[in-house]
N, CA, C and O of each residue as an XYZ file, in Angstrom:
592
protein
N     123.762    139.809    100.175
C     122.945    139.210    101.089
C     121.599    138.997    101.172
O     121.138    137.872    100.983
N     120.967    139.861    101.411
C     119.895    140.324    100.866
C     119.001    138.903     99.870
O     118.088    138.139    100.182
N     120.013    139.118     98.307
C     119.721    138.182     97.530
C     119.953    137.314     97.633
O     119.525    136.663     96.680
N     120.655    136.529     98.565
C     121.585    135.315     98.607
C     119.866    135.258     99.527
O     119.064    134.918     98.657
N     118.998    135.487    101.066
C     118.620    135.131    101.761
C     117.545    135.228    100.984
O     116.785    135.016    101.929
N     116.608    135.403     99.828
C     115.857    136.078     99.639
C     115.306    134.216     98.937
O     114.315    133.516     99.147
N     116.560    134.040     98.078
C     116.860    133.248     96.955
C     116.784    131.405     97.749
O     116.437    130.414     97.107
N     117.237    131.394     99.340
C     117.593    130.722    100.190
C     115.637    130.076    100.596
O     115.009    129.027    100.457
N     115.360    131.493    101.134
C     113.784    131.306    101.545
C     112.575    131.229     99.677
O     111.392    130.908     99.790
N     113.071    131.508     98.473
C     112.816    130.602     97.617
C     112.024    129.625     97.257
O     110.889    129.370     96.853
N     113.611    128.911     97.715
C     113.636    127.099     97.651
C     113.438    126.578     98.844
O     113.290    125.371     98.647
N     113.340    126.828    100.106
C     113.179    126.158    100.821
C     110.855    126.786    100.673
O     110.028    126.132    101.309
N     110.661    127.325    100.280
C     109.376    127.501    100.024
C     108.977    126.604     98.825
O     107.807    126.222     98.824
N     109.928    126.133     97.607
C     109.618    125.894     96.360
C     109.674    124.241     97.652
O     108.675    123.670     98.091
N     110.573    124.014     97.836
C     110.628    122.443     98.566
C     109.973    122.193     99.878
O     110.328    121.088    100.289
N     108.993    122.906    100.859
C     107.828    123.254    101.270
C     106.472    122.463    100.506
O     105.896    121.400    100.738
N     106.269    123.603     99.432
C     104.961    122.863     97.968
C     105.592    121.359     97.771
O     105.001    120.403     98.273
N     106.623    121.201     97.141
C     106.629    120.289     96.235
C     106.875    118.841     97.843
O     106.881    117.658     97.501
N     107.016    119.130     99.125
C     107.158    118.113     99.967
C     105.808    117.549    100.265
O     105.675    116.328    100.345
N     104.918    118.262    100.413
C     103.338    118.857    100.286
C     102.241    118.081     99.927
O     101.244    117.626    100.488
N     103.032    118.066     98.157
C     102.031    117.237     97.452
C     101.785    116.089     97.301
O     100.738    115.515     96.999
N     103.050    115.641     97.577
C     102.426    113.786     97.367
C     101.646    113.428     98.828
O     100.935    112.447     99.044
N     101.891    114.200     99.490
C     101.283    114.207    100.853
C      99.899    114.368    100.235
O      99.490    113.407     99.584
N      99.023    115.574    100.356
C      97.837    115.677     99.687
C      97.343    114.438     99.074
O      96.274    113.882     99.325
N      98.514    113.962     97.995
C      98.069    112.881     96.974
C      97.597    111.449     97.412
O      96.982    110.636     96.722
N      98.037    111.313     98.765
C      98.254    109.961     99.323
C      97.157    110.133     99.549
O      96.146    109.543     99.170
N      97.426    111.571    100.658
C      95.387    111.432    101.567
C      94.106    111.806    100.107
O      93.027    112.205    100.546
N      94.153    111.741     99.133
C      93.176    111.061     98.377
C      93.792    109.869     98.040
O      93.580    109.335     99.129
N      94.230    109.238     97.577
C      94.360    107.860     97.253
C      93.708    107.236     98.430
O      92.793    106.427     98.277
N      94.243    107.660     99.859
C      93.332    106.768    100.800
C      92.483    106.346    101.158
O      92.096    105.266    101.602
N      91.823    108.111    100.770
C      90.193    107.775    100.507
C      89.344    107.350     99.630
O      88.123    107.240     99.745
N      90.201    107.047     98.504
C      89.618    106.458     97.567
C      90.015    104.607     98.304
O      89.090    103.980     98.820
N      91.071    104.150     98.245
C      90.848    103.348     98.628
C      89.908    102.561     99.884
O      89.315    101.487     99.777
N      89.993    103.584    101.253
C      88.406    103.600    101.430
C      87.414    103.133    101.211
O      86.879    102.097    101.606
N      87.011    104.187    100.309
C      85.639    104.063     99.602
C      85.364    102.668     99.028
O      84.469    101.852     99.253
N      86.786    102.660     97.939
C      86.817    101.328     97.315
C      86.142    100.097     98.370
O      85.051     99.528     98.389
N      87.331    100.014     99.187
C      87.105     99.074    100.500
C      85.666     98.835    100.797
O      85.235     97.688    100.921
N      84.986     99.787    100.904
C      83.176     99.851    101.160
C      82.616     99.364     99.802
O      82.069     98.284     99.576
N      82.788    100.067     99.208
C      82.228     99.313     98.451
C      82.286     97.717     97.216
O      81.517     97.206     96.401
N      83.577     97.466     97.705
C      83.456     96.223     97.653
C      82.788     95.097     98.551
O      82.420     93.993     98.150
N      82.715     95.520     99.655
C      82.154     94.728    100.010
C      80.316     94.521    100.914
O      79.657     93.700    101.552
N      80.224     96.324    100.195
C      78.053     96.401     99.448
C      77.944     95.135     98.222
O      77.213     94.150     98.121
N      79.087     95.714     97.340
C      78.917     94.743     96.488
C      78.581     93.538     96.330
O      77.539     93.006     95.947
N      80.084     92.956     96.837
C      79.809     91.511     97.351
C      78.605     90.807     97.597
O      78.179     89.768     97.093
N      77.929     91.876     98.829
C      76.688     91.383     99.287
C      75.136     91.743     98.248
O      74.037     91.253     98.510
N      75.265     92.194     97.692
C      74.200     92.679     96.919
C      74.984     91.581     94.943
O      74.479     90.596     94.404
N      75.850     92.126     94.644
C      76.437     91.105     93.372
C      76.879     89.943     92.993
O      76.716     89.376     91.913
N      77.749     89.428     94.424
C      78.298     88.402     93.931
C      79.666     88.242     93.218
O      80.588     89.037     93.395
N      79.730     87.314     92.515
C      80.375     86.971     91.708
C      80.858     88.249     91.133
O      81.977     88.630     91.478
N      80.302     88.821     90.467
C      80.310     90.196     89.921
C      81.370     91.259     90.572
O      82.143     92.024     89.996
N      81.079     90.986     92.354
C      81.721     92.682     92.828
C      83.640     91.687     92.781
O      84.820     92.036     92.823
N      82.890     90.432     92.680
C      84.834     89.853     92.297
C      85.612     90.605     91.034
O      86.672     91.224     91.123
N      84.788     90.387     89.791
C      85.528     90.661     88.655
C      85.226     92.143     88.522
O      84.898     92.519     87.396
N      85.298     93.280     89.751
C      85.164     94.758     89.515
C      86.455     94.890     90.227
O      87.316     95.687     89.852
N      86.606     94.049     91.336
C      87.307     94.619     93.109
C      88.593     93.224     92.385
O      89.572     93.953     92.224
N      88.913     92.247     92.067
C      89.450     92.118     92.696
C      90.908     91.491     90.973
O      90.755     90.953     89.876
N      91.740     91.859     91.530
C      92.940     91.435     89.770
C      92.954     89.960     89.847
O      92.463     89.237     90.714
N      93.662     89.625     88.690
C      93.255     88.059     87.833
C      94.529     87.306     88.801
O      94.839     86.118     88.893
N      94.938     88.180     89.272
C      96.078     87.429     89.962
C      96.101     87.298     91.443
O      96.869     87.017     92.363
N      94.918     87.632     91.216
C      94.878     87.752     93.249
C      95.468     86.353     93.908
O      95.674     85.308     93.291
N      95.754     86.666     95.739
C      95.959     85.936     96.467
C      95.489     85.803     97.407
O      96.016     86.437     98.321
N      94.470     85.087     97.709
C      93.412     85.226     98.711
C      93.549     84.236     99.581
O      93.420     83.112     99.098
N      93.822     84.324    100.980
C      94.255     83.371    102.087
C      93.366     84.274    102.990
O      93.518     85.400    103.464
N      91.997     82.977    103.061
C      91.288     83.236    103.968
C      91.018     82.208    106.143
O      91.455     81.144    106.582
N      90.478     82.880    106.533
C      90.483     82.467    107.497
C      90.501     81.014    108.188
O      90.630     80.882    109.405
N      90.375     80.053    107.393
C      90.730     78.561    107.409
C      92.620     78.748    107.013
O      93.275     77.991    107.729
N      93.234     79.344    106.329
C      93.914     79.498    105.796
C      94.571     78.801    104.351
O      95.738     78.718    103.967
N      92.941     78.226    103.578
C      92.586     78.250    102.556
C      93.700     79.427    101.375
O      94.231     80.403    101.906
N      93.830     79.273    100.472
C      94.887     80.032     99.272
C      93.936     79.929     98.466
O      93.482     78.815     98.203
N      93.366     81.215     97.830
C      92.665     80.557     96.945
C      93.066     82.057     95.892
O      93.755     83.037     96.176
N      92.208     81.669     94.446
C      92.572     82.678     93.375
C      90.906     83.326     92.976
O      89.967     82.951     93.679
N      90.653     84.318     91.796
C      90.055     85.172     91.506
C      88.942     83.935     90.906
O      87.714     84.022     90.883
N      89.635     82.998     90.528
C      88.596     81.617     89.983
C      87.951     81.229     91.260
O      86.730     81.390     91.291
N      88.495     80.774     92.269
C      87.717     79.742     93.330
C      86.540     80.824     94.006
O      85.347     80.544     94.125
N      87.403     82.575     94.555
C      86.620     83.345     94.660
C      84.717     83.540     94.126
O      83.732     83.525     94.864
N      84.794     83.746     92.272
C      83.938     83.361     92.015
C      82.816     82.259     92.119
O      81.600     82.156     92.277
N      83.879     81.543     91.948
C      82.753     79.820     92.309
C      82.304     79.933     93.411
O      81.080     79.798     93.426
N      82.835     80.159     94.534
C      82.573     80.412     96.005
C      80.728     80.946     96.034
O      79.697     80.387     96.405
N      80.988     82.049     95.542
C      80.094     83.291     95.478
C      78.501     82.937     94.097
O      77.304     83.089     93.858
N      79.541     82.503     93.730
C      78.102     82.206     92.260
C      77.306     80.583     92.835
O      76.170     80.109     92.818
N      78.048     80.349     93.094
C      76.980     78.237     93.476
C      76.670     78.474     94.504
O      76.290     77.457     95.084
N      76.590     79.994     95.530
C      76.017     80.190     96.479
C      77.374     79.466     98.023
O      77.582     79.881     99.163
N      77.654     78.910     97.648
C      78.644     77.881     98.734
C      79.186     79.327     99.626
O      79.562     78.936    100.731
N      79.259     80.021     99.571
C      79.351     81.452    100.552
C      78.289     82.472    100.267
O      77.876     82.913     99.194
N      77.987     82.705    101.386
C      76.693     84.508    101.161
C      76.895     84.870    102.637
O      77.022     84.473    103.796
N      76.837     85.904    101.782
C      76.319     87.088    103.364
C      75.298     87.990    102.815
O      75.020     88.260    101.647
N      74.505     88.638    104.604
C      73.889     88.994    104.363
C      74.199     90.121    104.924
O      73.229     90.853    105.118
N      75.395     90.595    105.316
C      75.879     91.819    105.950
C      77.396     91.686    105.813
O      77.983     90.608    105.711
N      78.174     93.322    105.824
C      79.674     94.107    106.124
C      79.696     95.111    106.521
O      79.415     96.089    105.830
N      80.089     95.188    107.939
C      80.462     95.951    108.399
C      81.767     96.816    108.730
O      82.231     96.627    109.855
N      82.467     97.802    107.853
C      83.558     97.707    107.922
C      83.876     98.549    109.172
O      82.910     99.123    109.675
N      85.290     98.740    109.852
C      85.936     99.909    109.801
C      86.577     99.349    111.204
O      86.556     98.284    111.822
N      87.168    100.676    111.369
C      89.264    101.163    112.000
C      89.453    100.522    110.520
O      89.645     99.368    110.137
N      89.344    101.526    109.983
C      90.347    100.834    108.504
C      91.205    101.933    108.311
O      90.944    103.134    108.240
N      92.429    101.237    108.226
C      93.583    102.309    107.853
C      93.999    102.186    106.500
O      93.602    101.161    105.947
N      94.612    102.870    105.901
C      95.497    102.911    104.210
C      96.413    103.053    104.012
O      96.266    104.059    103.319
N      97.721    102.839    104.021
C      99.265    103.606    104.137
C      99.262    103.053    102.455
O      98.971    101.883    102.205
N      99.553    103.860    101.560
C     100.239    104.147    100.073
C     101.218    104.425    100.304
O     101.640    105.145    101.209
N     102.143    103.459     98.876
C     103.194    103.473     98.648
C     102.920    103.542     97.470
O     102.501    102.482     97.005
N     103.039    104.997     96.274
C     103.243    105.151     95.059
C     101.712    104.027     94.771
O     100.727    104.121     95.503
N     101.779    103.116     93.706
C     100.970    102.425     93.047
C     100.605    101.131     93.373
O     100.242    100.285     92.555
N     100.739    100.917     95.051
C     100.252    100.225     95.885
C     100.087    101.031     96.936
O     100.774    101.961     97.358
N      98.903    100.470     97.372
C      98.514    100.980     99.104
C      98.333     99.637    100.036
O      98.417     98.567     99.433
N      98.169     99.610    101.001
C      97.742     98.854    102.255
C      96.181     99.127    103.219
O      95.963    100.204    103.774
N      95.610     98.431    103.252
C      94.533     98.415    103.647
C      93.945     97.606    104.781
O      93.095     96.737    104.583
N      94.489     97.960    106.151
C      93.505     96.546    107.471
C      92.245     97.710    107.523
O      92.087     98.838    107.056
N      91.490     96.821    108.320
C      90.352     96.756    109.542
C      89.671     95.619    109.774
O      90.050     94.448    109.741
N      88.399     96.197    110.064
C      88.189     94.957    110.971
C      86.412     94.966    110.392
O      85.494     95.785    110.435
N      86.530     94.038    110.041
C      84.813     93.434    109.321
C      83.775     92.380    109.959
O      83.652     91.176    109.732
N      83.255     93.008    110.603
C      81.981     92.342    111.205
C      80.927     91.259    110.271
O      80.190     92.109    109.771
N      80.523     90.198    109.850
C      79.982     90.172    108.908
C      78.898     89.343    109.593
O      78.719     89.144    110.795
N      78.067     88.812    108.291
C      76.766     87.940    108.521
C      76.929     86.947    107.533
O      77.073     87.360    106.382
N      76.941     85.584    107.748
C      77.267     85.232    105.980
C      77.743     83.607    106.564
O      78.555     83.386    107.463
N      76.956     82.564    105.741
C      77.435     81.223    106.039
C      79.006     80.686    104.507
O      79.722     81.167    103.629
N      78.867     80.194    104.778
C      80.810     79.004    104.114
C      79.350     77.431    104.085
O      78.856     77.273    105.201
N      78.816     76.513    103.045
C      78.343     75.470    102.932
C      77.340     75.295    103.796
O      76.921     74.233    104.256
N      77.083     76.061    103.937
C      75.933     76.319    105.263
C      76.194     76.118    106.195
O      75.330     75.546    106.860
N      77.442     76.416    106.838
C      77.548     76.544    108.545
C      77.871     78.075    108.464
O      78.446     78.711    107.581
N      77.239     78.536    109.849
C      77.631     79.939    109.967
C      78.823     79.950    110.657
O      79.376     79.238    111.495
N      79.171     81.480    109.754
C      80.888     82.470    109.100
C      80.409     83.723    110.205
O      81.294     84.254    110.876
N      79.500     84.005    110.304
C      78.532     85.008    110.998
C      80.086     85.805    112.151
O      80.341     85.080    113.113
N      80.543     86.468    112.101
C      81.755     87.249    113.111
C      82.664     88.589    113.213
O      82.400     89.374    112.302
N      83.524     88.973    113.974
C      85.038     90.137    113.633
C      86.286     89.372    113.094
O      87.109     88.522    113.435
N      85.936     90.182    112.044
C      87.525     89.322    111.136
C      87.638     90.703    110.944
O      87.008     91.683    110.547
N      89.679     90.037    111.806
C      90.971     91.669    111.038
C      90.795     91.030    108.939
O      90.361     89.983    108.458
N      91.418     92.380    108.248
C      91.718     92.075    107.258
C      92.824     93.446    106.887
O      92.864     94.669    107.021
N      93.760     92.168    106.266
C      94.357     93.404    105.513
C      94.154     92.085    103.621
O      94.040     90.896    103.325
N      94.266     93.949    102.723
C      93.870     93.698    101.556
C      95.209     94.770    101.127
O      95.448     95.832    101.701
N      96.261     93.991     99.578
C      96.581     95.272     99.235
C      96.139     95.453     97.595
O      96.108     94.639     96.672
N      95.840     96.786     97.667
C      95.719     97.089     96.641
C      96.652     97.749     95.268
O      97.357     98.724     95.528
N      96.648     97.305     94.073
C      97.848     97.250     93.401
C      96.734     98.639     91.815
O      95.621     98.480     91.314
N      97.610     99.594     91.628
C      96.285    100.350     90.596
C      97.019     99.913     89.139
O      98.246     99.970     89.050
N      96.239     99.502     88.080
C      97.225     98.848     87.314
C      96.131     99.089     85.657
O      95.274     98.227     85.461
N      96.283    100.405     84.476
C      96.048    100.828     84.109
C      94.855    101.158     84.214
O      93.839    100.734     83.663
N      95.158    102.512     85.493
C      94.250    102.983     85.579
C      93.511    103.136     86.601
O      93.104    104.254     86.915
N      93.167    101.877     87.394
C      92.808    100.856     88.030
C      93.057    100.337     89.355
O      94.174     99.824     89.422
N      92.451    100.298     90.345
C      92.864     99.944     91.406
C      92.294     99.037     91.843
O      91.204     99.331     92.332
N      92.795     97.181     91.912
C      92.415     96.623     91.817
C      93.310     95.642     93.598
O      94.338     95.935     94.209
N      92.106     94.314     93.876
C      92.675     94.072     95.101
C      93.595     92.519     94.697
O      93.191     91.612     93.970
N      95.222     92.619     95.603
C      96.038     91.745     94.239
C      96.519     90.765     95.617
O      97.099     89.691     95.453
N      96.262     91.184     96.652
C      96.044     89.957     97.757
C      95.666     90.667     99.262
O      96.065     91.724     99.750
N      94.344     89.214    100.004
C      94.310     89.327    100.766
C      94.420     88.909    101.814
O      95.177     87.973    101.560
N      94.239     88.856    102.940
C      94.134     87.410    103.746
C      93.190     88.506    105.244
O      93.327     89.728    105.305
N      92.260     87.645    106.328
C      91.250     87.684    107.307
C      91.706     86.140    108.093
O      92.320     85.135    107.738
N      91.081     86.567    109.238
C      91.125     86.185    110.179
C      90.346     86.474    111.339
O      90.134     87.625    111.724
N      90.045     85.756    111.733
C      88.397     85.611    112.932
C      89.036     85.663    114.106
O      89.911     84.968    114.620
N      88.287     86.858    114.524
C      89.411     87.341    116.111
C      87.759     86.792    117.021
O      86.559     86.947    116.792
N      88.542     86.143    118.048
C      87.911     85.321    119.283
C      87.003     86.025    120.082
O      86.473     85.474    121.047
């Protein structure tokens, strides 16, 4: 009986340890994605189109606050032509949910910027879907909405 109890406790302990591992790994990924979000925002201000190459997947689908759907090429063009200019971005309320090699990040971006000469400064809610491909996290989908 003692042997059976010891084996049962060992199995239960193994299960608890195994169950805890993905959570800590997910926590680590969550921190990585939060850092990528912050780094991407700052790189977009500083490096413009180069940030697109670094953080966006080749097949990204972006929906901007006007409802316009773009891809990587248009995002790069908007930044390199200076049609889209950012002076500052401050991310807050950032949450991340991890699903294996996919993570969904949502938060608030308070930004100062212009699009084709018009002020677009304000507070935006965004959702980014990150996918890990070939060992690298990239944004595969992004959507933002201006808060009133």
